[in-house]
All heavy atoms as an XYZ file, in Angstrom:
740
protein
N       1.845    -31.331      0.576
C       0.802    -30.758      1.426
C       1.144    -29.283      1.605
O       2.324    -28.913      1.612
C       0.764    -31.485      2.740
C      -0.403    -31.136      3.617
S      -1.952    -31.981      3.186
C      -1.554    -33.651      3.495
N       0.152    -28.455      1.745
C       0.343    -27.023      1.851
C      -0.546    -26.432      2.928
O      -1.708    -26.851      3.099
C       0.009    -26.304      0.534
C       0.916    -26.712     -0.582
C       0.621    -27.830     -1.364
C       2.074    -26.002     -0.861
C       1.450    -28.218     -2.399
C       2.905    -26.382     -1.895
C       2.596    -27.506     -2.677
N      -0.014    -25.446      3.643
C      -0.811    -24.625      4.557
C      -0.920    -23.269      3.871
O       0.074    -22.628      3.571
C      -0.142    -24.482      5.921
C      -0.932    -23.551      6.829
C       0.052    -25.851      6.577
N      -2.150    -22.848      3.649
C      -2.423    -21.538      3.067
C      -2.948    -20.644      4.166
O      -3.992    -20.942      4.770
C      -3.452    -21.652      1.954
C      -3.049    -22.304      0.646
C      -2.806    -23.793      0.830
C      -4.069    -22.063     -0.413
N      -2.204    -19.611      4.494
C      -2.630    -18.686      5.513
C      -3.069    -17.377      4.883
O      -2.285    -16.750      4.154
C      -1.512    -18.406      6.518
C      -1.952    -17.499      7.640
C      -0.843    -17.173      8.645
O       0.283    -17.644      8.438
O      -1.137    -16.470      9.598
N      -4.311    -17.012      5.104
C      -4.868    -15.766      4.576
C      -4.805    -14.704      5.659
O      -5.152    -14.972      6.816
C      -6.347    -15.914      4.222
C      -6.795    -16.876      3.139
C      -6.745    -18.306      3.598
C      -8.180    -16.536      2.711
N      -4.385    -13.516      5.300
C      -4.437    -12.368      6.206
C      -5.224    -11.292      5.520
O      -4.912    -10.911      4.371
C      -3.016    -11.881      6.531
O      -2.284    -12.962      7.150
C      -3.061    -10.703      7.501
N      -6.269    -10.783      6.197
C      -7.077     -9.756      5.611
C      -6.278     -8.485      5.461
O      -5.534     -8.081      6.367
C      -8.333     -9.483      6.452
C      -9.267    -10.674      6.544
C     -10.068    -10.860      7.675
C      -9.379    -11.600      5.534
C     -10.931    -11.917      7.790
C     -10.239    -12.683      5.648
C     -11.009    -12.833      6.783
O     -11.867    -13.890      6.892
N      -6.445     -7.822      4.304
C      -5.746     -6.572      4.030
C      -6.757     -5.434      3.867
O      -6.382     -4.345      3.460
C      -4.889     -6.701      2.765
O      -5.741     -7.087      1.680
C      -3.776     -7.726      2.954
N      -8.015     -5.732      4.144
C      -9.099     -4.754      4.005
C     -10.030     -4.934      5.218
O      -9.952     -5.938      5.922
C      -9.877     -5.001      2.699
N     -10.875     -3.945      5.471
C     -11.824     -4.079      6.565
C     -12.707     -5.311      6.399
O     -13.007     -5.750      5.301
C     -12.672     -2.783      6.474
C     -11.793     -1.826      5.709
C     -11.001     -2.674      4.766
N     -13.096     -5.878      7.540
C     -13.907     -7.094      7.562
C     -15.201     -6.925      6.774
O     -15.723     -7.864      6.163
C     -14.179     -7.565      9.018
C     -15.151     -8.727      9.064
C     -12.893     -7.933      9.696
N     -15.743     -5.722      6.715
C     -16.973     -5.462      5.951
C     -16.774     -5.781      4.480
O     -17.652     -6.328      3.820
C     -17.439     -4.003      6.134
C     -17.830     -3.646      7.559
C     -16.647     -3.400      8.484
O     -15.542     -3.055      7.988
O     -16.809     -3.571      9.709
N     -15.605     -5.441      3.948
C     -15.288     -5.762      2.520
C     -15.124     -7.255      2.349
O     -15.528     -7.827      1.332
C     -14.052     -5.003      2.049
C     -14.329     -3.531      1.825
C     -13.236     -2.825      1.069
N     -12.818     -3.487     -0.145
C     -11.581     -3.431     -0.639
N     -10.642     -2.738     -0.021
N     -11.291     -4.061     -1.744
N     -14.515     -7.898      3.313
C     -14.347     -9.361      3.283
C     -15.717    -10.016      3.297
O     -16.010    -10.898      2.489
C     -13.493     -9.834      4.506
C     -13.481    -11.348      4.590
C     -12.074     -9.277      4.425
N     -16.594     -9.598      4.219
C     -17.912    -10.208      4.332
C     -18.723    -10.013      3.048
O     -19.535    -10.905      2.711
C     -18.667     -9.595      5.515
C     -18.161    -10.123      6.867
O     -17.490    -11.177      6.889
O     -18.423     -9.474      7.880
N     -18.520     -8.921      2.341
C     -19.252     -8.686      1.093
C     -18.896     -9.731      0.038
O     -19.678     -9.977     -0.888
C     -18.975     -7.284      0.567
N     -17.729    -10.368      0.172
C     -17.265    -11.373     -0.807
C     -17.403    -12.799     -0.280
O     -16.970    -13.741     -0.933
C     -15.803    -11.111     -1.181
C     -15.538     -9.784     -1.898
C     -14.083     -9.460     -1.900
C     -16.051     -9.897     -3.334
N     -17.971    -12.956      0.931
C     -17.969    -14.260      1.568
C     -18.704    -15.315      0.778
O     -18.222    -16.458      0.689
C     -18.592    -14.154      2.967
C     -18.414    -15.405      3.822
S     -16.685    -15.844      4.149
C     -16.175    -14.510      5.221
N     -19.829    -15.020      0.191
C     -20.582    -16.040     -0.603
C     -19.715    -16.549     -1.765
O     -19.651    -17.762     -2.041
C     -21.891    -15.480     -1.110
N     -19.013    -15.642     -2.458
C     -18.120    -16.036     -3.566
C     -16.952    -16.869     -3.045
O     -16.541    -17.860     -3.691
C     -17.570    -14.815     -4.296
C     -18.601    -14.029     -5.071
C     -17.971    -12.778     -5.703
O     -16.944    -12.909     -6.403
O     -18.481    -11.682     -5.437
N     -16.402    -16.478     -1.912
C     -15.303    -17.208     -1.320
C     -15.733    -18.628     -0.926
O     -15.019    -19.585     -1.203
C     -14.786    -16.468     -0.079
C     -13.745    -17.163      0.714
N     -12.457    -17.299      0.260
C     -13.796    -17.772      1.933
C     -11.740    -17.964      1.184
N     -12.540    -18.263      2.189
N     -16.910    -18.745     -0.348
C     -17.408    -20.095      0.047
C     -17.655    -20.949     -1.180
O     -17.347    -22.153     -1.175
C     -18.661    -19.949      0.915
C     -18.271    -19.370      2.287
C     -19.391    -21.303      1.085
C     -19.423    -18.995      3.183
N     -18.157    -20.392     -2.234
C     -18.350    -21.151     -3.498
C     -16.994    -21.641     -4.021
O     -16.886    -22.805     -4.490
C     -19.055    -20.303     -4.549
N     -15.963    -20.795     -3.966
C     -14.628    -21.188     -4.376
C     -14.081    -22.301     -3.483
O     -13.505    -23.269     -3.979
C     -13.724    -19.946     -4.316
C     -12.259    -20.202     -4.476
C     -11.577    -20.379     -5.639
C     -11.299    -20.274     -3.420
N     -10.246    -20.574     -5.375
C     -10.053    -20.519     -4.000
C     -11.397    -20.160     -2.013
C      -8.881    -20.643     -3.242
C     -10.243    -20.282     -1.286
C      -8.993    -20.540     -1.910
N     -14.287    -22.195     -2.168
C     -13.887    -23.256     -1.245
C     -14.572    -24.584     -1.632
O     -13.918    -25.634     -1.691
C     -14.238    -22.903      0.189
C     -13.421    -21.841      0.902
C     -14.103    -21.475      2.236
C     -12.025    -22.328      1.187
N     -15.880    -24.511     -1.859
C     -16.660    -25.714     -2.191
C     -16.070    -26.391     -3.446
O     -15.999    -27.607     -3.507
C     -18.125    -25.373     -2.412
C     -18.857    -25.023     -1.134
O     -18.330    -25.329     -0.031
O     -19.947    -24.426     -1.241
N     -15.665    -25.604     -4.452
C     -15.085    -26.151     -5.678
C     -13.785    -26.919     -5.358
O     -13.542    -28.000     -5.902
C     -14.753    -25.048     -6.663
C     -15.974    -24.409     -7.285
C     -15.583    -23.196     -8.158
O     -14.368    -23.022     -8.516
O     -16.482    -22.402     -8.500
N     -12.973    -26.350     -4.473
C     -11.703    -26.999     -4.147
C     -11.898    -28.249     -3.274
O     -11.154    -29.215     -3.426
C     -10.752    -25.998     -3.477
C     -10.439    -24.812     -4.342
C     -10.036    -25.201     -5.743
O      -9.230    -26.081     -5.980
N     -10.620    -24.525     -6.753
N     -12.882    -28.239     -2.399
C     -13.209    -29.450     -1.639
C     -13.702    -30.543     -2.604
O     -13.293    -31.691     -2.500
C     -14.253    -29.159     -0.568
C     -13.669    -28.626      0.716
C     -13.868    -27.296      1.058
C     -12.943    -29.422      1.578
C     -13.323    -26.782      2.254
C     -12.412    -28.911      2.761
C     -12.607    -27.610      3.069
O     -12.091    -27.097      4.249
N     -14.579    -30.171     -3.541
C     -15.116    -31.142     -4.502
C     -13.996    -31.720     -5.388
O     -14.042    -32.891     -5.782
C     -16.172    -30.493     -5.359
N     -12.984    -30.915     -5.652
C     -11.857    -31.363     -6.495
C     -10.838    -32.202     -5.699
O      -9.893    -32.727     -6.281
C     -11.152    -30.150     -7.101
N     -11.030    -32.298     -4.382
C     -10.145    -33.071     -3.546
C      -8.882    -32.364     -3.155
O      -7.918    -32.975     -2.661
N      -8.825    -31.043     -3.339
C      -7.621    -30.260     -3.036
C      -7.586    -29.833     -1.558
O      -6.601    -29.964     -0.895
C      -7.507    -29.041     -3.966
C      -6.295    -28.185     -3.605
C      -7.404    -29.482     -5.422
N      -8.712    -29.300     -1.084
C      -8.764    -28.811      0.297
C      -9.197    -29.905      1.234
O     -10.092    -30.701      0.957
C      -9.700    -27.623      0.400
C      -9.183    -26.356     -0.253
C      -9.993    -25.262     -0.361
C      -7.918    -26.261     -0.786
C      -9.543    -24.082     -0.964
C      -7.435    -25.105     -1.407
C      -8.284    -24.018     -1.494
N      -8.530    -29.948      2.415
C      -8.826    -30.952      3.427
C      -9.507    -30.324      4.629
O     -10.382    -30.936      5.256
C      -7.511    -31.629      3.881
C      -6.869    -32.330      2.699
C      -7.747    -32.586      5.043
C      -5.465    -32.800      2.985
N      -9.134    -29.103      4.983
C      -9.724    -28.378      6.127
C      -9.543    -26.884      5.912
O      -8.593    -26.472      5.253
C      -9.052    -28.810      7.436
N     -10.427    -26.086      6.510
C     -10.310    -24.631      6.411
C     -11.125    -23.996      7.510
O     -12.027    -24.623      8.079
C     -10.788    -24.129      5.055
O     -12.165    -24.440      4.847
N     -10.775    -22.760      7.798
C     -11.531    -22.009      8.783
C     -10.939    -20.660      9.095
O      -9.819    -20.355      8.657
N     -11.666    -19.874      9.873
C     -11.249    -18.559     10.286
C     -10.170    -18.659     11.352
O     -10.203    -19.553     12.179
C     -12.410    -17.761     10.867
C     -13.475    -17.434      9.884
C     -14.614    -16.696     10.589
N     -15.619    -16.292      9.611
C     -16.765    -15.727      9.920
N     -17.094    -15.533     11.193
N     -17.603    -15.393      8.977
N      -9.294    -17.678     11.358
C      -8.354    -17.531     12.443
C      -9.079    -16.848     13.630
O     -10.076    -16.149     13.414
C      -7.121    -16.708     12.049
C      -6.217    -17.402     11.053
C      -4.884    -16.718     10.889
C      -4.973    -15.443     10.096
N      -3.661    -14.842      9.814
N      -8.563    -17.065     14.800
C      -9.107    -16.411     15.979
C      -7.967    -15.689     16.698
O      -7.056    -16.373     17.165
C      -9.741    -17.440     16.911
C     -10.496    -16.814     18.080
O     -10.803    -15.625     18.023
N     -10.740    -17.581     19.103
N      -7.924    -14.351     16.685
C      -8.970    -13.426     16.272
C      -9.160    -13.438     14.769
O      -8.294    -13.863     14.022
C      -8.468    -12.080     16.770
C      -6.975    -12.221     16.836
C      -6.711    -13.651     17.166
N     -10.293    -12.940     14.359
C     -10.692    -12.987     12.950
C      -9.953    -11.921     12.120
O     -10.467    -10.880     11.784
C     -12.193    -12.782     12.806
C     -12.665    -13.024     11.402
C     -14.141    -12.852     11.248
N     -14.468    -12.965      9.824
C     -15.510    -12.385      9.287
N     -16.353    -11.697     10.023
N     -15.728    -12.557      8.004
N      -8.728    -12.304     11.745
C      -7.948    -11.440     10.873
C      -7.528    -12.165      9.611
O      -6.622    -11.722      8.878
C      -6.730    -10.840     11.596
C      -5.754    -11.900     12.061
O      -6.011    -13.115     11.845
O      -4.714    -11.532     12.651
N      -8.165    -13.303      9.346
C      -7.861    -14.095      8.169
C      -8.329    -15.510      8.363
O      -9.268    -15.775      9.102
N      -7.680    -16.438      7.657
C      -8.083    -17.836      7.735
C      -6.907    -18.757      7.393
O      -5.824    -18.295      7.052
N      -7.177    -20.040      7.526
C      -6.176    -21.073      7.263
C      -6.833    -22.159      6.443
O      -7.971    -22.563      6.722
C      -5.590    -21.648      8.543
C      -4.632    -22.794      8.243
C      -4.898    -20.568      9.354
N      -6.104    -22.678      5.432
C      -6.558    -23.762      4.598
C      -5.494    -24.824      4.531
O      -4.314    -24.497      4.330
C      -6.918    -23.297      3.162
C      -7.977    -22.225      3.177
C      -7.325    -24.482      2.282
C      -8.143    -21.505      1.825
N      -5.837    -26.089      4.713
C      -4.938    -27.203      4.533
C      -5.251    -27.827      3.176
O      -6.403    -28.193      2.920
C      -5.112    -28.227      5.659
C      -4.154    -29.408      5.649
C      -2.707    -28.941      5.763
C      -4.497    -30.367      6.774
N      -4.251    -27.857      2.290
C      -4.474    -28.320      0.948
C      -3.534    -29.480      0.598
O      -2.382    -29.496      0.991
C      -4.231    -27.191     -0.063
N      -4.068    -30.454     -0.130
C      -3.259    -31.592     -0.606
C      -2.774    -31.262     -2.000
O      -3.474    -30.649     -2.800
C      -4.116    -32.851     -0.638
N      -1.558    -31.683     -2.258
C      -1.026    -31.460     -3.602
C       0.498    -31.518     -3.566
O       1.102    -31.447     -2.502
N       1.084    -31.635     -4.734
C       2.537    -31.683     -4.826
C       3.073    -30.578     -5.746
O       4.289    -30.425     -5.885
C       2.992    -33.060     -5.332
C       2.640    -34.159     -4.363
C       3.071    -35.531     -4.817
O       3.895    -35.597     -5.733
O       2.562    -36.509     -4.265
N       2.199    -29.831     -6.389
C       2.596    -28.807     -7.357
C       2.327    -27.424     -6.763
O       1.208    -26.944     -6.730
C       1.791    -29.012     -8.623
C       2.188    -28.071     -9.740
O       2.879    -27.064     -9.478
O       1.785    -28.318    -10.887
N       3.398    -26.771     -6.287
C       3.239    -25.464     -5.677
C       2.631    -24.452     -6.640
O       1.809    -23.626     -6.243
C       4.597    -24.965     -5.144
C       4.450    -23.644     -4.429
C       5.778    -23.115     -3.872
N       5.521    -21.919     -3.101
C       5.347    -21.867     -1.803
N       5.369    -22.980     -1.101
N       5.113    -20.728     -1.215
N       3.037    -24.502     -7.898
C       2.496    -23.565     -8.891
C       0.974    -23.713     -9.000
O       0.279    -22.709     -9.116
C       3.182    -23.785    -10.247
O       4.605    -23.596    -10.095
C       2.678    -22.803    -11.283
N       0.500    -24.942     -8.985
C      -0.939    -25.173     -9.074
C      -1.643    -24.602     -7.813
O      -2.704    -23.972     -7.933
C      -1.243    -26.657     -9.190
N      -1.082    -24.815     -6.648
C      -1.670    -24.300     -5.413
C      -1.664    -22.754     -5.445
O      -2.636    -22.114     -5.037
C      -0.927    -24.855     -4.166
C      -1.119    -26.392     -4.053
C      -1.379    -24.112     -2.890
C      -2.538    -26.848     -3.832
N      -0.580    -22.159     -5.904
C      -0.542    -20.702     -6.021
C      -1.612    -20.188     -6.949
O      -2.242    -19.151     -6.712
C       0.840    -20.269     -6.486
C       1.926    -20.440     -5.429
C       3.309    -20.203     -5.947
O       3.539    -20.122     -7.191
O       4.243    -20.129     -5.100
N      -1.876    -20.933     -8.063
C      -2.945    -20.541     -8.981
C      -4.319    -20.632     -8.354
O      -5.166    -19.774     -8.585
N      -4.528    -21.683     -7.574
C      -5.790    -21.844     -6.878
C      -5.996    -20.689     -5.896
O      -7.080    -20.081     -5.834
C      -5.849    -23.205     -6.161
C      -5.970    -24.334     -7.209
C      -6.990    -23.267     -5.153
C      -5.728    -25.716     -6.648
N      -4.956    -20.350     -5.124
C      -5.068    -19.259     -4.157
C      -5.340    -17.943     -4.886
O      -6.145    -17.131     -4.406
C      -3.771    -19.152     -3.349
N      -4.709    -17.691     -6.014
C      -4.912    -16.458     -6.775
C      -6.367    -16.356     -7.260
O      -6.851    -15.236     -7.477
C      -3.937    -16.363     -7.932
N      -7.028    -17.483     -7.468
C      -8.388    -17.496     -7.956
C      -9.421    -17.256     -6.851
O     -10.613    -17.065     -7.152
C      -8.705    -18.829     -8.663
N      -9.006    -17.263     -5.598
C      -9.905    -16.969     -4.490
C     -10.449    -15.577     -4.696
O      -9.680    -14.615     -4.892
C      -9.142    -17.089     -3.168
C      -9.959    -16.727     -1.940
O     -11.145    -16.356     -2.075
O      -9.384    -16.819     -0.839
N     -11.758    -15.384     -4.625
C     -12.321    -14.040     -4.743
C     -11.709    -13.028     -3.761
O     -11.572    -11.845     -4.098
C     -13.812    -14.235     -4.528
C     -14.058    -15.648     -4.977
C     -12.832    -16.395     -4.561
N     -11.346    -13.495     -2.577
C     -10.695    -12.597     -1.623
C      -9.394    -12.062     -2.197
O      -9.097    -10.870     -2.094
C     -10.375    -13.328     -0.309
C     -11.567    -13.575      0.605
C     -11.372    -14.311      1.778
C     -12.839    -13.103      0.347
C     -12.406    -14.552      2.650
C     -13.905    -13.348      1.184
C     -13.684    -14.047      2.343
N      -8.595    -12.928     -2.809
C      -7.337    -12.503     -3.419
C      -7.580    -11.686     -4.669
O      -6.926    -10.637     -4.877
C      -6.457    -13.725     -3.736
N      -8.507    -12.138     -5.519
C      -8.791    -11.434     -6.763
C      -9.284    -10.016     -6.537
O      -8.999     -9.108     -7.353
C      -9.807    -12.236     -7.582
N      -9.992     -9.783     -5.431
C     -10.523     -8.462     -5.101
C      -9.616     -7.712     -4.124
O      -9.991     -6.647     -3.633
C     -11.942     -8.547     -4.576
C     -12.930     -8.992     -5.604
N     -13.466     -8.132     -6.516
C     -13.454    -10.215     -5.881
C     -14.306     -8.798     -7.307
N     -14.300    -10.080     -6.948
N      -8.480     -8.256     -3.802
C      -7.476     -7.560     -2.986
C      -7.845     -7.369     -1.532
O      -7.396     -6.386     -0.952
N      -8.621     -8.276     -0.951
C      -8.958     -8.106      0.466
C      -8.160     -9.036      1.376
O      -8.351     -9.048      2.591
C     -10.481     -8.283      0.734
C     -11.283     -7.255     -0.062
C     -10.950     -9.697      0.454
N      -7.268     -9.860      0.768
C      -6.402    -10.732      1.588
C      -5.085    -10.946      0.892
O      -4.977    -10.768     -0.343
C      -7.088    -12.046      1.916
S      -6.893    -13.330      0.679
N      -4.103    -11.326      1.675
C      -2.801    -11.758      1.147
C      -2.618    -13.198      1.585
O      -3.034    -13.586      2.694
C      -1.702    -10.861      1.705
N      -1.997    -13.981      0.734
C      -1.721    -15.403      1.034
C      -0.285    -15.607      1.407
O       0.602    -15.042      0.774
C      -2.048    -16.264     -0.162
C      -3.459    -16.776     -0.210
C      -4.442    -16.068     -0.863
C      -3.805    -17.974      0.435
C      -5.734    -16.525     -0.883
C      -5.102    -18.420      0.431
C      -6.078    -17.695     -0.228
O      -7.348    -18.166     -0.261
N      -0.049    -16.456      2.376
C       1.268    -17.005      2.675
C       1.121    -18.525      2.541
O       0.265    -19.131      3.197
C       1.701    -16.656      4.109
C       3.012    -17.238      4.498
C       3.420    -16.765      5.885
N       4.407    -17.683      6.410
C       4.515    -18.049      7.655
N       3.658    -17.573      8.540
N       5.426    -18.880      8.026
N       1.903    -19.101      1.682
C       1.776    -20.539      1.371
C       3.025    -21.251      1.869
O       4.149    -20.876      1.493
C       1.570    -20.792     -0.129
C       0.292    -20.080     -0.605
C       1.535    -22.284     -0.448
C       0.069    -20.105     -2.107
N       2.812    -22.261      2.723
C       3.897    -23.046      3.275
C       3.704    -24.478      2.821
O       2.674    -25.090      3.050
C       3.914    -22.979      4.819
O       3.975    -21.608      5.215
C       5.064    -23.771      5.383
N       4.744    -25.007      2.186
C       4.720    -26.420      1.760
C       5.394    -27.268      2.841
O       6.387    -26.887      3.434
C       5.479    -26.582      0.460
C       5.412    -27.962     -0.135
C       6.021    -28.079     -1.512
O       6.488    -27.060     -2.047
O       6.020    -29.199     -2.047
N       4.801    -28.448      3.129
C       5.421    -29.353      4.069
C       5.161    -30.802      3.608
O       4.275    -31.046      2.788
C       4.936    -29.119      5.503
C       3.545    -29.581      5.773
C       3.326    -30.773      6.460
C       2.448    -28.825      5.405
C       2.016    -31.199      6.751
C       1.159    -29.243      5.677
C       0.929    -30.455      6.352
N       5.941    -31.712      4.134
C       5.796    -33.142      3.807
C       5.106    -33.792      4.993
O       5.641    -33.836      6.106
C       7.171    -33.788      3.547
C       7.802    -33.107      2.328
C       7.021    -35.287      3.294
C       9.268    -33.462      2.112
N       3.912    -34.280      4.773
C       3.066    -34.861      5.850
C       3.496    -36.347      6.020
O       2.853    -37.224      5.497
C       1.609    -34.761      5.485
N       4.535    -36.549      6.806
C       5.021    -37.921      7.021
C       4.235    -38.644      8.083
O       4.277    -39.889      8.128
C       6.501    -37.909      7.411
O       6.682    -37.069      8.555
C       7.360    -37.413      6.244
N       3.500    -37.914      8.935
C       2.649    -38.535      9.944
C       1.291    -37.857      9.891
O       1.213    -36.633      9.723
C       3.258    -38.371     11.333
C       4.554    -39.176     11.498
C       5.000    -39.076     12.906
N       3.962    -39.558     13.804
C       4.151    -40.469     14.758
N       5.342    -40.982     14.959
N       3.161    -40.843     15.524
N       0.251    -38.664     10.061
C      -1.129    -38.143     10.082
C      -1.969    -38.936     11.050
O      -1.596    -40.043     11.472
C      -1.769    -38.230      8.680
O      -1.950    -39.613      8.335
C      -0.971    -37.535      7.610
N      -3.118    -38.412     11.354
C      -4.143    -39.217     12.056
C      -4.536    -40.339     11.116
O      -4.419    -40.226      9.884
C      -5.348    -38.335     12.384
N      -5.021    -41.452     11.648
C      -5.378    -42.591     10.798
C      -6.351    -42.219      9.671
O      -6.252    -42.717      8.552
C      -6.032    -43.586     11.760
C      -5.425    -43.255     13.089
C      -5.186    -41.772     13.071
N      -7.259    -41.291      9.935
C      -8.248    -40.885      8.906
C      -7.608    -40.155      7.740
O      -8.179    -40.073      6.665
C      -9.320    -40.001      9.549
C     -10.141    -40.685     10.637
C      -9.430    -40.722     12.012
O      -8.389    -40.058     12.177
O      -9.928    -41.412     12.885
N      -6.426    -39.598      7.951
C      -5.750    -38.855      6.909
C      -4.602    -39.660      6.264
O      -3.798    -39.106      5.526
C      -5.177    -37.546      7.469
C      -6.243    -36.548      7.959
C      -5.569    -35.329      8.551
C      -7.177    -36.134      6.856
N      -4.578    -40.942      6.528
C      -3.511    -41.814      5.985
C      -3.337    -41.683      4.483
O      -2.197    -41.718      3.998
C      -3.764    -43.270      6.391
N      -4.380    -41.490      3.681
C      -4.163    -41.340      2.238
C      -3.313    -40.128      1.869
O      -2.775    -40.079      0.756
C      -5.585    -41.187      1.675
C      -6.493    -41.827      2.678
C      -5.817    -41.555      4.002
N      -3.137    -39.200      2.789
C      -2.362    -37.989      2.511
C      -0.913    -38.072      2.967
O      -0.150    -37.142      2.772
C      -3.018    -36.751      3.149
C      -4.407    -36.527      2.577
C      -5.558    -36.869      3.292
C      -4.573    -35.947      1.327
C      -6.795    -36.677      2.805
C      -5.842    -35.743      0.823
C      -6.954    -36.122      1.556
O      -8.182    -35.906      1.038
N      -0.529    -39.187      3.593
C       0.857    -39.332      4.054
C       1.807    -39.320      2.884
O       1.526    -39.829      1.819
C       1.027    -40.609      4.853
C       0.372    -40.546      6.190
C       0.642    -41.790      6.996
N      -0.278    -41.826      8.127
C      -0.775    -42.914      8.672
N      -0.387    -44.100      8.230
N      -1.615    -42.834      9.675
N       2.974    -38.722      3.159
C       4.009    -38.579      2.102
C       5.332    -39.129      2.595
O       5.582    -39.167      3.782
C       4.166    -37.108      1.722
C       2.909    -36.461      1.182
C       3.045    -34.959      1.070
O       3.135    -34.278      2.086
N       3.125    -34.486     -0.147
N       6.157    -39.471      1.645
C       7.530    -39.906      1.950
C       8.463    -38.761      1.630
O       8.313    -38.104      0.593
C       7.900    -41.134      1.122
C       7.044    -42.346      1.412
C       7.151    -42.802      2.838
O       8.248    -42.872      3.397
N       6.025    -43.091      3.460
N       9.469    -38.531      2.520
C      10.444    -37.450      2.204
C      11.297    -37.745      1.010
O      11.426    -38.828      0.546
C      11.289    -37.350      3.473
C      10.943    -38.505      4.315
C       9.737    -39.193      3.756
């Protein structure tokens, strides 16, 4: 499991100009079963994505394909963790250490 933290590196106006492309990219990852949750940080200086997967290289490639990253308006910090406990609805994502 991975936590992807986006931090904007450009003015919000540049981020907003790419929002439709970013949302289409999010939709692709949700459809592929990679993303579980996502949203803006408060205050709005970036966002957070919860992603399922075991291959860090693959997750890094997905993050690099985000239009925000491709156009240089955000930086990613990716944290890998082992989800040993979850809410019952997220039981399929539980992992063993």
